[in-house]
N, CA and C atoms as an extended XYZ file, in Angstrom:
516
Properties=species:S:1:pos:R:3:atomname:S:1:resname:S:1:resid:I:1 pbc="F F F"
N        96.939      167.742       13.636 N   MET     1
C        97.822      166.815       12.942 CA  MET     1
C        98.208      167.430       11.598 C   MET     1
N        99.476      167.485       11.312 N   SER     2
C        99.924      168.077       10.048 CA  SER     2
C        99.686      167.114        8.896 C   SER     2
N        99.681      167.675        7.681 N   SER     3
C        99.388      166.848        6.508 CA  SER     3
C       100.480      165.821        6.244 C   SER     3
N       101.656      165.997        6.828 N   GLY     4
C       102.748      165.061        6.598 CA  GLY     4
C       102.900      164.022        7.689 C   GLY     4
N       101.993      163.990        8.663 N   SER     5
C       102.140      163.061        9.775 CA  SER     5
C       101.762      161.638        9.378 C   SER     5
N       102.272      160.697       10.152 N   ALA     6
C       101.954      159.291        9.895 CA  ALA     6
C       100.461      159.050       10.043 C   ALA     6
N        99.826      159.699       11.023 N   GLY     7
C        98.387      159.533       11.220 CA  GLY     7
C        97.589      159.997       10.018 C   GLY     7
N        97.962      161.120        9.440 N   GLU     8
C        97.277      161.625        8.261 CA  GLU     8
C        97.515      160.697        7.066 C   GLU     8
N        98.732      160.196        6.945 N   HIS     9
C        99.030      159.254        5.852 CA  HIS     9
C        98.193      157.983        6.002 C   HIS     9
N        98.075      157.469        7.228 N   ARG    10
C        97.260      156.274        7.452 CA  ARG    10
C        95.806      156.530        7.054 C   ARG    10
N        95.309      157.707        7.413 N   LYS    11
C        93.925      158.066        7.079 CA  LYS    11
C        93.735      158.098        5.561 C   LYS    11
N        94.653      158.720        4.848 N   GLN    12
C        94.564      158.788        3.390 CA  GLN    12
C        94.703      157.398        2.777 C   GLN    12
N        95.600      156.594        3.323 N   ALA    13
C        95.820      155.238        2.806 CA  ALA    13
C        94.593      154.363        3.019 C   ALA    13
N        93.885      154.564        4.128 N   ALA    14
C        92.704      153.753        4.432 CA  ALA    14
C        91.617      153.930        3.375 C   ALA    14
N        91.639      155.054        2.695 N   GLU    15
C        90.640      155.341        1.665 CA  GLU    15
C        90.967      154.656        0.336 C   GLU    15
N        92.150      154.138        0.210 N   LYS    16
C        92.567      153.459       -1.026 CA  LYS    16
C        92.060      152.028       -1.032 C   LYS    16
N        92.148      151.404       -2.169 N   GLY    17
C        91.698      150.023       -2.305 CA  GLY    17
C        92.663      149.048       -1.652 C   GLY    17
N        92.423      147.768       -1.881 N   PRO    18
C        93.276      146.736       -1.288 CA  PRO    18
C        94.703      146.793       -1.830 C   PRO    18
N        95.619      146.286       -1.036 N   VAL    19
C        97.021      146.191       -1.425 CA  VAL    19
C        97.232      144.827       -2.077 C   VAL    19
N        97.977      144.798       -3.178 N   SER    20
C        98.287      143.556       -3.879 CA  SER    20
C        99.619      143.009       -3.358 C   SER    20
N        99.567      141.806       -2.789 N   VAL    21
C       100.709      141.235       -2.089 CA  VAL    21
C       101.100      139.881       -2.672 C   VAL    21
N       102.388      139.680       -2.840 N   ALA    22
C       102.926      138.373       -3.239 CA  ALA    22
C       103.603      137.753       -2.019 C   ALA    22
N       103.425      136.455       -1.851 N   ILE    23
C       103.995      135.721       -0.719 CA  ILE    23
C       105.021      134.738       -1.255 C   ILE    23
N       106.202      134.728       -0.637 N   VAL    24
C       107.245      133.784       -1.037 CA  VAL    24
C       107.768      133.075        0.205 C   VAL    24
N       107.600      131.767        0.250 N   THR    25
C       108.169      130.949        1.312 CA  THR    25
C       109.475      130.372        0.784 C   THR    25
N       110.544      130.613        1.519 N   VAL    26
C       111.860      130.094        1.133 CA  VAL    26
C       112.151      128.904        2.035 C   VAL    26
N       112.214      127.726        1.429 N   SER    27
C       112.420      126.510        2.213 CA  SER    27
C       112.876      125.374        1.316 C   SER    27
N       113.751      124.558        1.857 N   ASP    28
C       114.192      123.363        1.146 CA  ASP    28
C       113.265      122.184        1.410 C   ASP    28
N       112.355      122.318        2.378 N   THR    29
C       111.527      121.179        2.780 CA  THR    29
C       110.025      121.413        2.673 C   THR    29
N       109.574      122.635        2.693 N   ARG    30
C       108.131      122.896        2.689 CA  ARG    30
C       107.535      122.627        1.307 C   ARG    30
N       106.308      122.165        1.340 N   THR    31
C       105.537      121.935        0.122 CA  THR    31
C       104.265      122.769        0.227 C   THR    31
N       103.471      122.764       -0.827 N   GLU    32
C       102.206      123.495       -0.788 CA  GLU    32
C       101.344      123.014        0.373 C   GLU    32
N       101.386      121.724        0.661 N   GLU    33
C       100.573      121.151        1.740 CA  GLU    33
C       101.115      121.508        3.121 C   GLU    33
N       102.422      121.696        3.245 N   THR    34
C       103.016      121.950        4.570 CA  THR    34
C       103.417      123.407        4.780 C   THR    34
N       103.102      124.257        3.847 N   ASP    35
C       103.470      125.674        3.957 CA  ASP    35
C       102.476      126.412        4.852 C   ASP    35
N       102.621      126.247        6.160 N   VAL    36
C       101.702      126.881        7.107 CA  VAL    36
C       101.827      128.406        7.078 C   VAL    36
N       103.013      128.904        6.791 N   ASN    37
C       103.187      130.359        6.732 CA  ASN    37
C       102.463      130.958        5.533 C   ASN    37
N       102.590      130.326        4.386 N   GLY    38
C       101.889      130.812        3.207 CA  GLY    38
C       100.390      130.808        3.419 C   GLY    38
N        99.873      129.737        4.015 N   LYS    39
C        98.439      129.645        4.280 CA  LYS    39
C        98.024      130.735        5.266 C   LYS    39
N        98.774      130.894        6.335 N   TYR    40
C        98.449      131.911        7.335 CA  TYR    40
C        98.407      133.301        6.695 C   TYR    40
N        99.424      133.628        5.911 N   LEU    41
C        99.475      134.955        5.297 CA  LEU    41
C        98.350      135.149        4.278 C   LEU    41
N        98.062      134.132        3.493 N   ARG    42
C        96.947      134.235        2.539 CA  ARG    42
C        95.641      134.506        3.284 C   ARG    42
N        95.415      133.767        4.365 N   ASP    43
C        94.192      133.944        5.159 CA  ASP    43
C        94.130      135.340        5.769 C   ASP    43
N        95.240      135.805        6.318 N   GLN    44
C        95.258      137.124        6.958 CA  GLN    44
C        95.042      138.242        5.944 C   GLN    44
N        95.666      138.123        4.797 N   LEU    45
C        95.498      139.134        3.759 CA  LEU    45
C        94.046      139.184        3.278 C   LEU    45
N        93.453      138.020        3.059 N   ALA    46
C        92.063      137.969        2.608 CA  ALA    46
C        91.139      138.560        3.667 C   ALA    46
N        91.383      138.204        4.921 N   GLU    47
C        90.559      138.720        6.019 CA  GLU    47
C        90.651      140.244        6.122 C   GLU    47
N        91.820      140.785        5.811 N   ALA    48
C        92.029      142.234        5.875 CA  ALA    48
C        91.557      142.940        4.602 C   ALA    48
N        91.081      142.165        3.614 N   GLY    49
C        90.561      142.759        2.392 CA  GLY    49
C        91.607      143.076        1.342 C   GLY    49
N        92.804      142.521        1.499 N   HIS    50
C        93.859      142.741        0.513 CA  HIS    50
C        93.806      141.653       -0.559 C   HIS    50
N        94.610      141.811       -1.589 N   THR    51
C        94.647      140.875       -2.703 CA  THR    51
C        95.927      140.048       -2.638 C   THR    51
N        95.788      138.741       -2.692 N   VAL    52
C        96.956      137.875       -2.789 CA  VAL    52
C        97.244      137.705       -4.272 C   VAL    52
N        98.285      138.366       -4.727 N   HIS    53
C        98.675      138.290       -6.142 CA  HIS    53
C        99.147      136.884       -6.480 C   HIS    53
N       100.021      136.343       -5.627 N   SER    54
C       100.560      135.005       -5.842 CA  SER    54
C       101.190      134.511       -4.555 C   SER    54
N       101.393      133.213       -4.500 N   SER    55
C       102.036      132.582       -3.357 CA  SER    55
C       102.954      131.495       -3.913 C   SER    55
N       104.217      131.564       -3.542 N   ARG    56
C       105.204      130.639       -4.112 CA  ARG    56
C       106.085      130.047       -3.018 C   ARG    56
N       106.656      128.908       -3.349 N   ILE    57
C       107.671      128.285       -2.501 CA  ILE    57
C       108.912      128.126       -3.357 C   ILE    57
N       110.054      128.602       -2.854 N   VAL    58
C       111.320      128.438       -3.576 CA  VAL    58
C       112.354      127.838       -2.636 C   VAL    58
N       113.287      127.133       -3.212 N   LYS    59
C       114.401      126.585       -2.437 CA  LYS    59
C       115.297      127.720       -1.950 C   LYS    59
N       116.014      127.474       -0.876 N   ASP    60
C       116.924      128.480       -0.327 CA  ASP    60
C       118.221      128.480       -1.138 C   ASP    60
N       118.066      128.860       -2.388 N   GLU    61
C       119.170      128.970       -3.340 CA  GLU    61
C       119.197      130.405       -3.845 C   GLU    61
N       120.331      131.077       -3.793 N   PRO    62
C       120.402      132.475       -4.217 CA  PRO    62
C       119.809      132.741       -5.602 C   PRO    62
N       120.060      131.852       -6.554 N   VAL    63
C       119.548      132.052       -7.909 CA  VAL    63
C       118.016      132.040       -7.905 C   VAL    63
N       117.419      131.090       -7.196 N   GLU    64
C       115.963      130.999       -7.156 CA  GLU    64
C       115.346      132.203       -6.444 C   GLU    64
N       115.960      132.633       -5.356 N   ILE    65
C       115.453      133.790       -4.611 CA  ILE    65
C       115.557      135.038       -5.479 C   ILE    65
N       116.680      135.206       -6.132 N   ARG    66
C       116.896      136.369       -7.009 CA  ARG    66
C       115.884      136.367       -8.162 C   ARG    66
N       115.653      135.199       -8.762 N   GLU    67
C       114.713      135.105       -9.882 CA  GLU    67
C       113.301      135.471       -9.458 C   GLU    67
N       112.844      134.975       -8.313 N   VAL    68
C       111.489      135.292       -7.875 CA  VAL    68
C       111.394      136.766       -7.484 C   VAL    68
N       112.436      137.310       -6.886 N   LEU    69
C       112.444      138.732       -6.550 CA  LEU    69
C       112.375      139.575       -7.819 C   LEU    69
N       113.170      139.225       -8.818 N   ASP    70
C       113.140      139.947      -10.096 CA  ASP    70
C       111.770      139.849      -10.764 C   ASP    70
N       111.215      138.656      -10.774 N   ASP    71
C       109.910      138.430      -11.388 CA  ASP    71
C       108.828      139.269      -10.715 C   ASP    71
N       108.813      139.278       -9.395 N   LEU    72
C       107.762      139.990       -8.674 CA  LEU    72
C       107.955      141.501       -8.693 C   LEU    72
N       109.193      141.963       -8.663 N   THR    73
C       109.392      143.417       -8.719 CA  THR    73
C       109.099      143.956      -10.111 C   THR    73
N       109.180      143.114      -11.136 N   ALA    74
C       108.872      143.544      -12.502 CA  ALA    74
C       107.372      143.536      -12.788 C   ALA    74
N       106.588      142.922      -11.914 N   ASP    75
C       105.147      142.794      -12.120 CA  ASP    75
C       104.436      144.050      -11.609 C   ASP    75
N       103.815      144.777      -12.511 N   ALA    76
C       103.156      146.040      -12.161 CA  ALA    76
C       102.010      145.857      -11.169 C   ALA    76
N       101.452      144.668      -11.071 N   GLU    77
C       100.330      144.436      -10.157 CA  GLU    77
C       100.767      144.244       -8.704 C   GLU    77
N       102.015      143.894       -8.480 N   VAL    78
C       102.508      143.624       -7.129 CA  VAL    78
C       102.952      144.931       -6.471 C   VAL    78
N       102.463      145.150       -5.244 N   GLN    79
C       102.879      146.319       -4.472 CA  GLN    79
C       103.834      145.929       -3.340 C   GLN    79
N       103.569      144.790       -2.721 N   VAL    80
C       104.327      144.354       -1.550 CA  VAL    80
C       104.672      142.881       -1.716 C   VAL    80
N       105.883      142.515       -1.292 N   ILE    81
C       106.326      141.120       -1.357 CA  ILE    81
C       106.702      140.689        0.055 C   ILE    81
N       106.104      139.588        0.508 N   LEU    82
C       106.384      139.040        1.833 CA  LEU    82
C       107.183      137.749        1.685 C   LEU    82
N       108.458      137.793        2.045 N   PHE    83
C       109.300      136.599        2.069 CA  PHE    83
C       109.302      136.059        3.490 C   PHE    83
N       109.321      134.738        3.637 N   ASN    84
C       109.537      134.129        4.946 CA  ASN    84
C       110.468      132.948        4.773 C   ASN    84
N       111.448      132.855        5.673 N   GLY    85
C       112.419      131.772        5.640 CA  GLY    85
C       113.777      132.224        5.134 C   GLY    85
N       114.817      131.526        5.593 N   GLY    86
C       116.169      131.772        5.103 CA  GLY    86
C       116.871      132.979        5.697 C   GLY    86
N       116.460      133.391        6.906 N   THR    87
C       117.071      134.591        7.493 CA  THR    87
C       118.019      134.282        8.645 C   THR    87
N       118.264      133.022        8.918 N   GLY    88
C       119.141      132.645       10.035 CA  GLY    88
C       120.614      132.685        9.662 C   GLY    88
N       121.407      131.957       10.419 N   LEU    89
C       122.860      131.980       10.236 CA  LEU    89
C       123.432      130.733        9.572 C   LEU    89
N       122.611      129.726        9.353 N   SER    90
C       123.159      128.494        8.779 CA  SER    90
C       123.627      128.731        7.341 C   SER    90
N       124.432      127.816        6.844 N   ARG    91
C       124.925      127.938        5.466 CA  ARG    91
C       123.800      128.002        4.454 C   ARG    91
N       122.680      127.356        4.746 N   ARG    92
C       121.547      127.326        3.808 CA  ARG    92
C       120.697      128.591        3.876 C   ARG    92
N       120.847      129.417        4.895 N   ASP    93
C       120.031      130.621        5.048 CA  ASP    93
C       120.612      131.752        4.212 C   ASP    93
N       120.014      131.971        3.037 N   ARG    94
C       120.588      132.949        2.101 CA  ARG    94
C       119.620      134.047        1.673 C   ARG    94
N       118.400      133.992        2.161 N   THR    95
C       117.398      134.979        1.747 CA  THR    95
C       117.852      136.400        2.062 C   THR    95
N       118.305      136.612        3.284 N   PHE    96
C       118.738      137.952        3.686 CA  PHE    96
C       119.830      138.477        2.760 C   PHE    96
N       120.795      137.644        2.441 N   ASP    97
C       121.922      138.076        1.624 CA  ASP    97
C       121.475      138.545        0.240 C   ASP    97
N       120.554      137.801       -0.368 N   VAL    98
C       120.061      138.164       -1.695 CA  VAL    98
C       119.228      139.436       -1.617 C   VAL    98
N       118.282      139.465       -0.698 N   ILE    99
C       117.372      140.606       -0.616 CA  ILE    99
C       118.100      141.870       -0.184 C   ILE    99
N       118.918      141.789        0.842 N   SER   100
C       119.584      143.006        1.333 CA  SER   100
C       120.495      143.618        0.274 C   SER   100
N       121.078      142.794       -0.576 N   ALA   101
C       121.941      143.310       -1.640 CA  ALA   101
C       121.149      144.047       -2.708 C   ALA   101
N       119.843      143.801       -2.777 N   ARG   102
C       119.012      144.379       -3.834 CA  ARG   102
C       118.172      145.573       -3.379 C   ARG   102
N       118.143      145.855       -2.090 N   LEU   103
C       117.290      146.936       -1.593 CA  LEU   103
C       117.834      148.306       -1.973 C   LEU   103
N       116.950      149.137       -2.524 N   ASP   104
C       117.299      150.517       -2.850 CA  ASP   104
C       117.227      151.390       -1.600 C   ASP   104
N       116.281      151.086       -0.735 N   LYS   105
C       116.111      151.768        0.550 CA  LYS   105
C       115.846      150.697        1.591 C   LYS   105
N       116.470      150.842        2.752 N   VAL   106
C       116.292      149.878        3.829 CA  VAL   106
C       115.377      150.480        4.887 C   VAL   106
N       114.403      149.702        5.325 N   LEU   107
C       113.550      150.101        6.447 CA  LEU   107
C       114.157      149.486        7.702 C   LEU   107
N       115.217      150.104        8.195 N   SER   108
C       115.966      149.558        9.330 CA  SER   108
C       115.080      149.273       10.533 C   SER   108
N       114.100      150.135       10.755 N   GLY   109
C       113.219      149.976       11.908 CA  GLY   109
C       112.485      148.650       11.924 C   GLY   109
N       112.178      148.099       10.754 N   PHE   110
C       111.465      146.824       10.724 CA  PHE   110
C       112.277      145.740       11.426 C   PHE   110
N       113.522      145.555       11.001 N   GLY   111
C       114.358      144.521       11.614 CA  GLY   111
C       114.626      144.800       13.087 C   GLY   111
N       114.854      146.063       13.406 N   GLU   112
C       115.130      146.432       14.797 CA  GLU   112
C       113.935      146.127       15.696 C   GLU   112
N       112.753      146.571       15.277 N   ILE   113
C       111.563      146.349       16.094 CA  ILE   113
C       111.190      144.872       16.112 C   ILE   113
N       111.348      144.187       14.976 N   PHE   114
C       111.064      142.753       14.951 CA  PHE   114
C       111.926      142.029       15.985 C   PHE   114
N       113.220      142.322       16.017 N   ARG   115
C       114.107      141.651       16.972 CA  ARG   115
C       113.757      142.018       18.417 C   ARG   115
N       113.347      143.268       18.633 N   MET   116
C       112.944      143.681       19.977 CA  MET   116
C       111.719      142.891       20.428 C   MET   116
N       110.710      142.810       19.567 N   LEU   117
C       109.507      142.056       19.911 CA  LEU   117
C       109.802      140.566       20.039 C   LEU   117
N       110.655      140.067       19.180 N   SER   118
C       111.036      138.664       19.218 CA  SER   118
C       111.784      138.331       20.507 C   SER   118
N       112.568      139.264       20.995 N   TYR   119
C       113.306      139.073       22.248 CA  TYR   119
C       112.346      138.742       23.386 C   TYR   119
N       111.179      139.389       23.367 N   GLU   120
C       110.181      139.128       24.404 CA  GLU   120
C       109.689      137.681       24.341 C   GLU   120
N       109.769      137.043       23.177 N   GLN   121
C       109.284      135.673       23.007 CA  GLN   121
C       110.381      134.616       23.145 C   GLN   121
N       111.576      134.919       22.584 N   VAL   122
C       112.615      133.876       22.529 CA  VAL   122
C       113.911      134.264       23.232 C   VAL   122
N       113.950      135.419       23.850 N   GLY   123
C       115.148      135.843       24.559 CA  GLY   123
C       116.275      136.237       23.616 C   GLY   123
N       117.494      136.001       24.070 N   ALA   124
C       118.674      136.443       23.336 CA  ALA   124
C       118.796      135.836       21.941 C   ALA   124
N       118.117      134.727       21.687 N   ALA   125
C       118.154      134.116       20.351 CA  ALA   125
C       117.596      135.066       19.287 C   ALA   125
N       116.873      136.095       19.690 N   ALA   126
C       116.325      137.065       18.732 CA  ALA   126
C       117.432      137.727       17.918 C   ALA   126
N       118.628      137.836       18.488 N   MET   127
C       119.713      138.497       17.759 CA  MET   127
C       120.195      137.676       16.563 C   MET   127
N       119.794      136.421       16.481 N   LEU   128
C       120.197      135.575       15.361 CA  LEU   128
C       119.356      135.824       14.109 C   LEU   128
N       118.264      136.557       14.272 N   SER   129
C       117.377      136.832       13.145 CA  SER   129
C       117.936      137.937       12.259 C   SER   129
N       117.861      137.704       10.956 N   ARG   130
C       118.262      138.742       10.009 CA  ARG   130
C       117.030      139.237        9.251 C   ARG   130
N       115.932      139.404        9.983 N   ALA   131
C       114.716      139.970        9.384 CA  ALA   131
C       115.061      141.344        8.839 C   ALA   131
N       114.514      141.652        7.671 N   THR   132
C       114.806      142.937        7.047 CA  THR   132
C       113.626      143.360        6.183 C   THR   132
N       113.646      144.617        5.799 N   ALA   133
C       112.612      145.144        4.903 CA  ALA   133
C       113.173      146.349        4.183 C   ALA   133
N       112.547      146.666        3.070 N   GLY   134
C       112.968      147.840        2.322 CA  GLY   134
C       112.243      147.934        1.000 C   GLY   134
N       112.776      148.781        0.150 N   VAL   135
C       112.199      149.008       -1.164 CA  VAL   135
C       113.160      148.470       -2.215 C   VAL   135
N       112.622      147.683       -3.118 N   CYS   136
C       113.393      147.116       -4.219 CA  CYS   136
C       112.616      147.360       -5.506 C   CYS   136
N       113.191      148.128       -6.399 N   ALA   137
C       112.555      148.409       -7.699 CA  ALA   137
C       111.122      148.903       -7.535 C   ALA   137
N       110.909      149.754       -6.555 N   GLY   138
C       109.598      150.351       -6.351 CA  GLY   138
C       108.587      149.496       -5.608 C   GLY   138
N       109.010      148.342       -5.105 N   LYS   139
C       108.120      147.461       -4.333 CA  LYS   139
C       108.623      147.377       -2.903 C   LYS   139
N       107.698      147.241       -1.973 N   VAL   140
C       108.073      147.043       -0.577 CA  VAL   140
C       108.317      145.548       -0.378 C   VAL   140
N       109.447      145.214        0.215 N   VAL   141
C       109.817      143.819        0.449 CA  VAL   141
C       110.058      143.618        1.940 C   VAL   141
N       109.379      142.624        2.513 N   PHE   142
C       109.606      142.227        3.897 CA  PHE   142
C       110.200      140.827        3.876 C   PHE   142
N       111.168      140.582        4.737 N   SER   143
C       111.772      139.258        4.832 CA  SER   143
C       111.857      138.881        6.306 C   SER   143
N       111.151      137.802        6.660 N   THR   144
C       111.080      137.371        8.053 CA  THR   144
C       111.616      135.952        8.194 C   THR   144
N       111.934      135.558        9.417 N   PRO   145
C       112.275      134.160        9.640 CA  PRO   145
C       111.108      133.264        9.237 C   PRO   145
N       111.382      131.990        9.066 N   GLY   146
C       110.369      131.057        8.604 CA  GLY   146
C       109.580      130.357        9.687 C   GLY   146
N       109.861      130.624       10.944 N   SER   147
C       109.065      129.971       11.983 CA  SER   147
C       107.672      130.582       11.994 C   SER   147
N       106.645      129.762       12.195 N   PRO   148
C       105.284      130.297       12.232 CA  PRO   148
C       105.117      131.413       13.277 C   PRO   148
N       105.774      131.285       14.421 N   ALA   149
C       105.663      132.326       15.447 CA  ALA   149
C       106.255      133.646       14.955 C   ALA   149
N       107.353      133.577       14.221 N   ALA   150
C       107.985      134.791       13.696 CA  ALA   150
C       107.113      135.433       12.617 C   ALA   150
N       106.523      134.629       11.757 N   VAL   151
C       105.656      135.153       10.704 CA  VAL   151
C       104.436      135.822       11.320 C   VAL   151
N       103.845      135.179       12.325 N   ARG   152
C       102.687      135.778       13.009 CA  ARG   152
C       103.072      137.091       13.684 C   ARG   152
N       104.195      137.098       14.366 N   LEU   153
C       104.660      138.309       15.049 CA  LEU   153
C       104.858      139.453       14.060 C   LEU   153
N       105.564      139.180       12.984 N   ALA   154
C       105.825      140.221       11.988 CA  ALA   154
C       104.528      140.723       11.379 C   ALA   154
N       103.631      139.804       11.033 N   TRP   155
C       102.375      140.211       10.416 CA  TRP   155
C       101.522      141.026       11.391 C   TRP   155
N       101.278      140.470       12.567 N   GLU   156
C       100.332      141.087       13.495 CA  GLU   156
C       100.826      142.397       14.091 C   GLU   156
N       102.097      142.466       14.430 N   LYS   157
C       102.606      143.641       15.145 CA  LYS   157
C       103.198      144.708       14.236 C   LYS   157
N       103.677      144.328       13.054 N   LEU   158
C       104.401      145.293       12.224 CA  LEU   158
C       103.804      145.492       10.833 C   LEU   158
N       103.584      144.423       10.113 N   ILE   159
C       103.175      144.566        8.715 CA  ILE   159
C       101.702      144.947        8.585 C   ILE   159
N       100.813      144.190        9.177 N   ALA   160
C        99.374      144.453        9.027 CA  ALA   160
C        98.985      145.876        9.425 C   ALA   160
N        99.468      146.381       10.563 N   PRO   161
C        99.046      147.727       10.959 CA  PRO   161
C        99.496      148.838       10.001 C   PRO   161
N       100.544      148.595        9.231 N   GLU   162
C       101.100      149.647        8.371 CA  GLU   162
C       101.059      149.321        6.887 C   GLU   162
N       100.464      148.189        6.506 N   LEU   163
C       100.530      147.744        5.114 CA  LEU   163
C        99.965      148.776        4.142 C   LEU   163
N        98.763      149.264        4.391 N   LYS   164
C        98.169      150.249        3.477 CA  LYS   164
C        98.973      151.540        3.481 C   LYS   164
N        99.411      151.954        4.650 N   HIS   165
C       100.186      153.184        4.775 CA  HIS   165
C       101.477      153.095        3.952 C   HIS   165
N       102.189      151.987        4.085 N   ILE   166
C       103.445      151.805        3.358 CA  ILE   166
C       103.204      151.762        1.852 C   ILE   166
N       102.205      150.993        1.417 N   ALA   167
C       101.917      150.888       -0.016 CA  ALA   167
C       101.483      152.231       -0.580 C   ALA   167
N       100.669      152.970        0.163 N   TRP   168
C       100.202      154.287       -0.283 CA  TRP   168
C       101.382      155.246       -0.355 C   TRP   168
N       102.212      155.243        0.693 N   ASP   169
C       103.333      156.179        0.753 CA  ASP   169
C       104.307      155.944       -0.409 C   ASP   169
N       104.567      154.700       -0.720 N   LEU   170
C       105.491      154.377       -1.800 CA  LEU   170
C       104.886      154.713       -3.155 C   LEU   170
N       103.577      154.584       -3.285 N   GLY   171
C       102.929      154.811       -4.567 CA  GLY   171
C       102.636      156.247       -4.908 C   GLY   171
N       102.880      157.168       -3.981 N   ARG   172
C       102.554      158.566       -4.308 CA  ARG   172
C       103.734      159.325       -4.810 C   ARG   172
């Protein structure tokens, strides 16, 4: 295995400490008590030995999404930001529009693979998802649909297996 391979990077990343992650639920209706996605992600991050920097709920308003993105990307302690919600096609779904406009680098494979895996669960409706990921101001940002099944899929199949690798790769 060469020193530049993904396997070698994963090995080096595994030796690093926990990743500091911020969670943002975008919803007009969820509260701290009903935010099942935020709770799930907090539990999964803790179980994996990572640090939950913060967990927030914001309305699906471009100004609020932009403000929380700016706040978290400016925070030196945050390495990764997990957004959930607001990625559909309705007039209220604006998370993708705000985040995609701010990405310095796009991780196209995240959205592509997410939709492929989602297709296995929901069929052709998977094409309605605007899940995306990339780098914004030196932080890794993931944005997934707000359904609990979508958050679990993204976490279990895509984010969790590569979280340390991505954070390590970006930080070197």
